KOLVEXKOL-161813 format. One line per field, with one value per residue: residue number from 1; x, y, z of N, C-alpha, C in turn. Coordinates in steps of 0.1 Angstrom, whole numbers, always signed. Example, Ala and Ser with C-alpha at 12.3 -4.5 7.8 and 13.67 -1.06 7.14 Angstrom:
<recs>
i	1 2 .
npx	+132 +128 .
npy	-57 -22 .
npz	+78 +71 .
capx	+123 +137 .
capy	-45 -11 .
capz	+78 +71 .
cpx	+132 +129 .
cpy	-33 +0 .
cpz	+78 +79 .
</recs>
This chain:
<recs>
i	1 2 3 4 5 6 7 8 9 10 11 12 13 14 15 16 17 18 19 20 21 22 23 24 25 26 27 28 29 30 31 32 33 34 35 36 37 38 39 40 41 42 43 44 45 46 47 48 49 50 51 52 53 54 55 56 57 58 59 60 61 62 63 64 65 66 67 .
npx	+637 +640 +665 +672 +669 +689 +711 +712 +724 +756 +780 +807 +825 +821 +833 +823 +826 +840 +823 +798 +797 +796 +772 +755 +760 +749 +722 +712 +720 +715 +693 +671 +658 +637 +635 +631 +650 +674 +677 +692 +694 +683 +704 +726 +726 +731 +756 +771 +797 +791 +779 +798 +811 +788 +770 +750 +737 +733 +716 +694 +686 +678 +695 +711 +694 +690 +712 .
npy	-311 -325 -315 -333 -358 -358 -358 -384 -398 -401 -378 -377 -359 -363 -387 -409 -437 -429 -434 -436 -411 -395 -402 -393 -365 -360 -368 -354 -328 -321 -334 -340 -315 -288 -265 -260 -246 -251 -278 -307 -314 -342 -349 -337 -352 -378 -374 -372 -380 -404 -421 -427 -446 -459 -472 -454 -456 -483 -487 -471 -486 -509 -530 -537 -553 -575 -592 .
npz	-470 -440 -417 -397 -409 -429 -413 -403 -422 -429 -444 -468 -457 -431 -425 -439 -462 -494 -517 -505 -493 -516 -527 -507 -509 -534 -531 -508 -512 -538 -550 -533 -526 -519 -535 -569 -585 -573 -575 -589 -624 -644 -662 -648 -625 -635 -644 -621 -598 -583 -601 -619 -645 -652 -678 -695 -719 -722 -701 -709 -731 -719 -719 -698 -682 -696 -695 .
capx	+642 +644 +679 +674 +670 +702 +721 +712 +732 +768 +786 +822 +832 +819 +840 +817 +834 +839 +811 +787 +796 +792 +757 +749 +760 +740 +709 +707 +724 +711 +681 +660 +657 +623 +635 +635 +661 +686 +677 +700 +687 +686 +717 +736 +726 +737 +770 +777 +808 +786 +775 +809 +813 +775 +767 +737 +731 +728 +704 +683 +682 +675 +705 +716 +685 +690 +724 .
capy	-322 -321 -317 -345 -370 -358 -361 -398 -404 -393 -374 -380 -350 -368 -399 -420 -440 -420 -437 -433 -397 -389 -404 -384 -352 -359 -370 -344 -314 -317 -340 -339 -301 -283 -254 -266 -240 -257 -292 -311 -320 -356 -349 -334 -364 -389 -371 -372 -390 -416 -429 -429 -459 -464 -471 -449 -461 -497 -485 -467 -497 -520 -541 -542 -563 -587 -600 .
capz	-464 -426 -414 -389 -418 -436 -403 -401 -433 -429 -457 -469 -448 -417 -424 -446 -474 -505 -526 -497 -492 -529 -528 -497 -514 -545 -526 -499 -516 -552 -555 -523 -522 -523 -545 -582 -590 -567 -577 -600 -635 -647 -668 -638 -616 -642 -645 -608 -595 -578 -612 -628 -651 -656 -692 -696 -732 -719 -692 -717 -740 -711 -721 -685 -676 -705 -694 .
cpx	+646 +659 +682 +676 +684 +713 +722 +721 +745 +774 +801 +830 +831 +825 +834 +827 +831 +826 +799 +785 +792 +777 +750 +749 +750 +726 +704 +710 +718 +698 +669 +659 +643 +624 +640 +647 +674 +687 +685 +690 +691 +701 +728 +737 +733 +752 +778 +787 +802 +783 +786 +810 +799 +774 +753 +729 +725 +716 +692 +677 +677 +684 +711 +707 +685 +702 +722 .
cpy	-318 -324 -329 -358 -370 -361 -376 -405 -396 -390 -378 -371 -355 -382 -411 -424 -431 -422 -433 -418 -390 -391 -395 -370 -350 -359 -358 -329 -310 -323 -338 -325 -296 -272 -260 -259 -245 -272 -296 -316 -335 -357 -347 -346 -376 -387 -370 -383 -404 -426 -431 -444 -465 -462 -467 -454 -475 -496 -481 -478 -509 -532 -546 -552 -575 -596 -612 .
cpz	-450 -424 -406 -398 -425 -426 -400 -411 -434 -443 -457 -459 -433 -416 -431 -458 -486 -514 -518 -495 -505 -531 -519 -503 -525 -540 -519 -503 -529 -556 -546 -517 -527 -534 -559 -588 -585 -570 -590 -611 -636 -652 -657 -628 -622 -644 -632 -606 -590 -589 -622 -632 -655 -671 -694 -709 -730 -710 -700 -726 -733 -712 -708 -678 -685 -704 -686 .
</recs>
């Protein structure tokens, strides 16, 4: 990931709202990395603070789309 792209999206440390900063950290530091050893697993991403409160069982069963 080019550093220029990451700089366009501020992190929490740069004054972005907490939720936005958490998403920045997850995306640019754990998911969009070229080295698979450094990349977050699906379970790690799902457990990230940005997704706190998501009912993953409902997502898996597609119940969230049937409401």
